[in-house]
C-alpha positions in Angstrom: -72.0 129.9 107.9 -68.3 129.2 108.4 -67.1 125.6 108.6 -65.9 126.1 112.2 -69.3 127.5 113.2 -71.1 124.4 111.8 -68.7 122.1 113.7 -69.1 124.1 116.9 -72.9 124.0 116.5 -73.0 120.2 116.4 -70.5 120.1 119.3 -72.7 122.4 121.5 -75.8 120.4 120.7 -74.1 117.3 122.0 -72.5 119.2 124.9 -75.9 120.5 126.0 -77.2 117.0 126.2 -74.1 115.9 128.2 -74.5 119.0 130.4 -70.8 119.9 130.1 -69.5 122.8 132.2 -68.3 126.0 130.5 -64.8 125.1 131.6 -64.8 121.7 129.9 -66.4 123.2 126.8 -63.5 125.7 126.5 -61.0 122.9 127.0 -62.5 120.7 124.3 -63.1 123.4 121.8 -59.9 125.4 121.9 -57.1 124.1 119.7 -53.8 123.4 121.4 -51.8 125.0 118.6 -52.3 126.9 115.3 -49.4 127.4 113.0 -49.4 129.5 109.8 -46.2 129.4 107.7 -44.9 131.1 104.6 -44.4 128.6 101.8 -42.0 130.0 99.3 -40.8 127.9 96.3 -39.3 128.4 92.9 -41.6 127.9 89.9 -40.4 126.2 86.6 -40.1 129.7 85.1 -37.6 130.7 87.8 -40.0 133.0 89.7 -40.5 132.7 93.4 -44.1 132.1 94.5 -45.2 132.6 98.1 -48.3 130.8 99.6 -49.7 130.3 103.0 -49.6 126.9 104.8 -51.5 125.9 107.9 -51.4 123.2 110.6 -53.9 123.2 113.4 -53.4 120.7 116.3 -56.7 120.5 118.1 -56.4 117.9 120.9 -53.9 115.2 122.1 -55.6 113.9 125.3 -56.2 110.5 123.8 -52.9 110.2 121.9 -50.8 111.8 119.1 -52.7 114.1 116.9 -53.7 112.9 113.4 -55.1 114.5 110.4 -54.8 115.1 106.7 -53.0 117.7 104.6 -54.9 119.3 101.7 -53.9 121.4 98.8 -56.9 123.4 97.6 -57.5 127.1 96.7 -60.1 127.4 99.4 -57.9 126.3 102.3 -57.8 128.9 105.1 -57.3 128.9 108.8 -61.1 128.6 109.6 -61.5 125.6 107.4 -58.4 123.9 108.8 -59.5 124.7 112.4 -62.9 123.1 111.8 -61.5 120.0 110.2 -58.9 119.6 113.0 -61.8 119.6 115.5 -63.7 117.1 113.4 -60.7 114.8 113.4 -60.7 114.8 117.2 -64.3 113.6 117.3 -63.7 111.2 114.4 -60.8 109.3 116.0 -62.7 109.2 119.3 -65.9 107.8 117.8 -64.1 104.9 116.2 -62.0 104.6 119.4 -58.5 105.1 117.9 -55.7 106.3 120.3 -55.4 109.6 118.5 -56.4 113.2 118.8 -57.2 115.6 115.9 -55.2 117.8 113.6 -55.4 119.2 110.1 -53.4 121.2 107.7 -53.0 122.4 104.2 -51.8 125.0 101.7 -54.0 127.4 99.8 -53.1 126.4 96.3 -54.7 124.7 93.2 -52.3 121.7 92.7 -53.6 121.2 89.1 -51.8 124.4 87.9 -48.5 123.2 89.2 -46.0 120.9 87.5 -44.8 117.8 89.3 -41.5 119.5 90.1 -43.3 122.6 91.4 -45.5 120.4 93.6 -42.5 118.7 95.1 -40.7 122.0 95.8 -43.9 123.4 97.4 -44.2 120.3 99.6 -40.6 120.4 100.7 -40.9 124.1 101.5 -44.1 123.4 103.6 -42.3 120.7 105.5 -39.4 123.1 106.3 -42.0 125.3 108.0 -43.8 122.6 110.1 -41.2 119.8 110.6 -40.6 120.8 114.2 -44.3 120.4 115.2 -45.0 117.1 113.5 -43.6 113.6 114.4 -44.6 110.0 115.0 -45.4 110.7 118.7 -46.9 114.2 118.4 -48.8 114.8 115.1 -48.9 112.4 112.1 -50.2 113.9 108.8 -51.9 112.0 106.0 -53.2 112.6 102.5 -56.3 114.7 101.9 -57.9 116.6 99.0 -55.3 117.5 96.4 -52.5 115.4 98.0 -51.4 111.9 97.3 -49.2 109.0 98.3 -46.4 110.6 96.3 -46.7 113.8 98.3 -46.6 111.8 101.5 -43.3 110.2 100.3 -41.8 113.7 99.7 -43.0 114.8 103.2 -41.4 111.8 104.9 -38.1 112.3 103.0 -37.9 116.0 103.8 -38.8 115.4 107.5 -36.2 112.7 107.8 -33.5 115.1 106.7 -34.1 116.9 110.0 -34.9 114.0 112.3 -33.6 110.8 110.9 -35.3 107.6 109.7 -38.8 107.1 111.0 -41.6 106.2 108.4 -44.2 106.5 111.1 -44.0 110.3 110.8 -46.7 110.2 108.1 -49.3 107.8 106.7 -50.8 107.3 103.3 -47.3 106.6 101.9 -46.8 104.3 98.8 -46.8 100.6 99.8 -43.1 100.4 98.6 -42.3 103.2 101.1 -43.7 101.6 104.2 -47.3 102.3 103.3 -50.2 100.1 104.3 -52.0 97.9 101.8 -55.6 99.0 101.3 -55.0 102.6 102.4 -56.3 104.2 99.1 -59.5 102.2 99.2 -60.1 102.5 102.9 -62.4 105.6 103.2 -64.5 104.5 100.2 -64.7 100.9 101.5 -65.7 102.2 104.9 -68.5 104.3 103.3 -69.8 101.2 101.4 -69.7 99.0 104.5 -71.6 101.5 106.6 -74.2 102.0 103.9 -74.9 98.2 104.0 -75.3 98.3 107.8 -77.5 101.4 107.7 -80.0 100.1 105.1 -80.3 96.8 107.0 -81.3 98.7 110.1 -83.8 100.7 108.1 -85.4 97.5 106.6 -84.1 98.1 103.0 -82.5 95.7 100.6 -79.5 96.7 98.5 -81.2 95.8 95.2 -84.0 98.3 96.0 -81.7 101.1 97.2 -81.2 103.5 94.3 -78.0 105.3 95.1 -76.6 108.7 94.0 -72.9 109.6 94.7 -71.7 113.2 94.5 -68.0 113.3 93.9 -66.1 110.6 92.1 -62.6 111.0 93.4 -60.8 108.5 95.6 -63.6 108.1 98.1 -66.6 108.3 95.8 -65.2 105.8 93.2 -64.2 103.2 95.8 -67.6 103.6 97.5 -69.3 103.1 94.2 -67.2 100.0 93.5 -68.1 98.5 96.8 -71.8 99.3 96.5 -72.1 98.0 93.0 -70.5 94.7 94.1 -73.0 94.6 96.9 -75.9 94.9 94.4 -76.8 98.5 95.0 -78.1 100.2 91.8 -76.0 103.3 91.5 -78.2 105.6 89.4 -76.1 108.8 89.4 -72.5 109.9 89.9 -71.0 113.3 89.5 -67.7 115.2 89.4 -66.6 118.6 88.3 -67.7 117.9 84.8 -71.3 117.2 85.7 -73.8 114.6 86.8 -74.4 111.3 84.9 -77.8 109.7 85.5 -79.6 106.5 84.6 -82.7 105.7 86.7 -82.2 102.0 86.0 -78.6 102.1 87.2 -75.3 103.0 85.6 -72.9 100.4 84.2 -70.5 100.8 87.1 -67.6 98.8 85.6 -67.8 101.0 82.6 -68.0 104.2 84.7 -64.9 103.1 86.8 -62.9 102.2 83.7 -63.7 105.6 82.1 -62.8 107.5 85.3 -59.5 105.6 85.6 -58.5 106.1 82.0 -59.6 109.8 81.8 -59.3 111.0 85.4 -62.7 112.6 84.9 -66.3 111.5 84.1 -66.3 114.0 81.2 -67.5 112.1 78.0 -68.9 109.2 80.0 -70.9 107.2 77.3 -73.5 105.8 79.7 -76.2 107.9 81.4 -77.9 111.3 80.8 -75.7 114.2 81.5 -77.1 116.8 83.9 -75.8 119.8 85.8 -73.6 118.6 88.7 -75.8 120.2 91.5 -78.9 118.3 90.2 -77.5 115.0 91.7 -78.4 116.1 95.2 -82.1 116.4 94.4 -82.6 113.4 92.2 -85.2 110.7 93.0 -83.1 108.2 95.0 -83.1 106.3 98.2 -79.5 106.7 99.3 -77.5 109.9 98.8 -73.8 110.0 99.4 -72.2 113.5 99.3 -68.5 112.7 98.8 -67.1 116.0 97.6 -66.9 119.4 99.3 -68.5 120.5 102.6 -71.7 122.7 102.8 -73.4 121.2 99.8 -76.7 120.5 101.6 -78.2 123.8 102.8 -81.3 125.9 103.1 -81.4 126.4 99.3 -81.8 122.8 98.4 -82.8 120.9 101.6 -86.5 120.9 100.7 -85.8 119.3 97.3 -83.9 116.3 98.6 -85.7 113.0 98.1 -83.3 110.5 99.6 -84.4 108.5 102.7 -80.8 108.0 103.9 -77.9 110.4 103.6 -74.4 108.9 104.2 -71.9 111.7 104.6 -68.7 110.6 102.9 -67.4 114.3 102.7 -66.4 116.4 105.7 -69.3 118.7 106.8 -71.6 118.3 103.7 -74.8 119.1 105.6 -75.2 122.6 107.3 -77.0 122.7 110.6 -80.2 124.3 109.3 -80.5 121.5 106.7 -79.6 118.9 109.2 -82.4 120.0 111.5 -84.9 120.2 108.7 -84.1 116.8 107.1 -84.1 115.1 110.5 -87.6 116.5 111.2 -88.7 115.2 107.8 -87.6 111.7 108.8 -84.4 111.5 106.8 -81.7 109.4 108.4 -78.3 111.0 108.3 -75.2 108.9 109.0 -72.6 111.6 110.1 -69.2 112.3 108.6 -67.3 111.7 111.8 -68.3 108.0 111.5 -68.8 107.5 107.8 -65.4 108.7 106.5 -63.3 107.3 109.4 -62.1 104.4 107.3 -59.1 106.5 106.0 -57.8 107.4 109.5 -58.5 103.9 110.7 -56.2 102.3 108.1 -53.8 105.2 108.7 -53.6 104.0 112.3 -52.9 100.5 111.0 -50.1 101.9 108.9 -48.6 103.7 111.8 -48.8 100.6 114.0 -47.0 98.6 111.3 -44.3 101.2 111.0 -43.8 101.2 114.7 -43.7 97.4 114.8 -41.5 97.1 111.6 -44.0 94.5 110.4 -46.3 94.5 107.4 -49.9 93.2 107.5 -51.6 91.5 104.6 -54.4 93.2 102.7 -56.9 90.6 104.1 -55.9 91.5 107.6 -56.2 95.3 106.9 -59.7 94.8 105.5 -60.7 92.5 108.4 -59.5 95.0 111.0 -61.1 97.9 109.2 -64.5 96.2 108.9 -64.4 95.2 112.6 -63.4 98.7 113.8 -66.1 100.5 111.8 -68.7 97.8 112.6 -68.1 98.2 116.3 -68.3 102.0 116.0 -71.5 101.9 114.0 -73.2 99.6 116.6 -72.1 101.9 119.4 -73.5 105.0 117.6 -76.7 103.3 116.6 -77.3 101.9 120.2 -76.6 105.4 121.6 -79.1 106.9 119.3 -81.8 104.3 120.2 -81.1 104.4 124.0 -81.1 108.2 124.2 -83.7 108.8 121.4 -81.4 111.2 119.6 -80.3 111.5 116.0 -77.2 109.6 114.8 -75.1 112.7 114.5 -75.8 113.8 118.1 -75.2 110.2 119.2 -71.8 110.1 117.5 -70.8 113.4 118.9 -71.9 112.5 122.5 -69.9 109.2 122.3 -66.8 111.0 121.0 -67.0 114.0 123.5 -67.5 111.6 126.4 -64.3 109.8 125.5 -62.2 112.9 125.0 -63.7 114.5 128.2 -62.8 111.4 130.2 -59.2 111.4 128.9 -58.9 115.1 129.7 -60.2 114.5 133.2 -57.7 111.7 133.8 -54.9 114.1 132.8 -55.9 116.3 135.7 -56.5 119.3 133.6 -60.0 120.1 135.0 -59.0 120.4 138.7 
């Protein structure tokens, strides 16, 4: 199943419950704009390499569009279209004044030198600079991009449009970035894990946790959870899975990952195949890597009581239905990983105000925003007797639908 088909499935499930008309469904599903550009840049060897870059702008009924830019070999228009739609629902469920967008380039950034990466980035901006801006569409980091890439994008965009750091978020702190942006998504994941287990009557000390993916999101989530007394029994990255049923020494794991930029050679824990992490005996499973990792082939082997989706689209619809029927609680991606876009919003606000917040204020506002969203989703689930994903989608769709109606587009 394509990524866009999975997203549309969850949308239609919520739309059926809301009894949306066909006209409204078309309005909410159809992207406002899809852009494909040629990205040609010079390699260090003097050759010219040509790649494809994408930007999909899904909806702006609630405000400027917002969404990450990813550099990954599997980037294509279908994936970007799906993620742009998810951003619309994500910003709506946490009630940020944004719509959804997404973009990227089909490239493996690990094979490029730093100079090649910069030339690629500037060439991409040359292709999309006229469709992004602080009042229209504000990009941010995603898989394969970083705060340094965001600084290049801002610099290249300003060559056309003049000084305005609010054009992009996720910038270095020295370049008008927000304190706490890099930890934001992982911190949000950890915070929502704490809230979810409390509602399920579980204690952190008894909640054996497995985290798939140990990049920016997975590592910060692991740090937050370890400090909250969760025993993290397994972590994984591209090098494999590292498992200790009594709990890994998380400070050691974090130091190793920071020093080596990989878990390869981790001295603590038994090394297993990476895909084994998903089916280990644990209470809390956090997929924080790629989408589509929980599917028909492994859904009946998953033992976790709670799945907290830190990645975008990690659970395919068939697996979602099966696990829900088995009594597994799934906290959905459009809520769980909204910490990044929330602090991106704070960065944008600071840029517009020309005023910088302290780290304590950023964390306080993040915790409040995600806590309010969690309570709204949980209450919707209880009141309507629906699963948490459908509850999150119905809340988000209702907000976008109302904004669309107020614009008069449905008359």
